[in-house]
C-alpha positions, 0 to 999 in steps of 0.5 A: 790202593794208591800210595800216600805220603805222610810227614811225621815228627818224632821227638826223643830225649832218650840218652844212649851210651856208646863205647868208642875207641880213643881216637874217635872224633865227632865226625866219626861218631856222626857217620856211625850214627848215620849208618845206624839209621839216626837222623843226624845229617844236618844236626847242630852239634854240641859237646858237654864236657865237665859241665861246660858246653862247646859249640861251633866247629866240632867235627874234628874234636876228639871225644873224651870219656864221659863227653855228652854229644848232642845232635840237634835237628830242631828247626826254629821258624820265626816270622820276620816283620816287613819292617825288619825285611826292609831294613835288612842289607846284603853283604858279600863279605865281612872283615874280622872287625865287622864280624866282631862288631856284629857278634857284640851287637847280637850279644847285646840284643840277646841280653836285652831280650833276656832282661825283657823276658825276665821282667815279663815273668816277674810282672806276670 
C-alpha cells in the first residue's frame, strides 16, 4: 500500500500539574514540555498568577508556586476585506510614540467592537 498523509487536530483542555524546582523559568518549562512530546514550539504563553493574567515577553519569568501557565497554539484565521487591504500601509520602523498611538487606537477599536457585540446580544 502507498503511504498517505493526514492532517489531524487534537483539542484538549486537560490540566496537568508538575512539580518544578525554585529557579525554573517559563522557557525551561517549555523546553521540558517539548522534550516530553508536547506541541508548544510556537505557542503563545500566558501566566495566571493570583488571579491576574500576564502575557508578553515571559520566557525568562521565574515560575512561582501555584502559577498556571497556558501554552496556546490556536491559530486565528480571519478574512480581510479588499477595502482594508487597500488602505493598509507598510512601515519599516516605528517610534515609541507611534507604537503607543497604535496601541491606544487598537484598544479603542476593541472596546468599540465589544460594545457593538454587547448591544447585538442584548437585542438578539
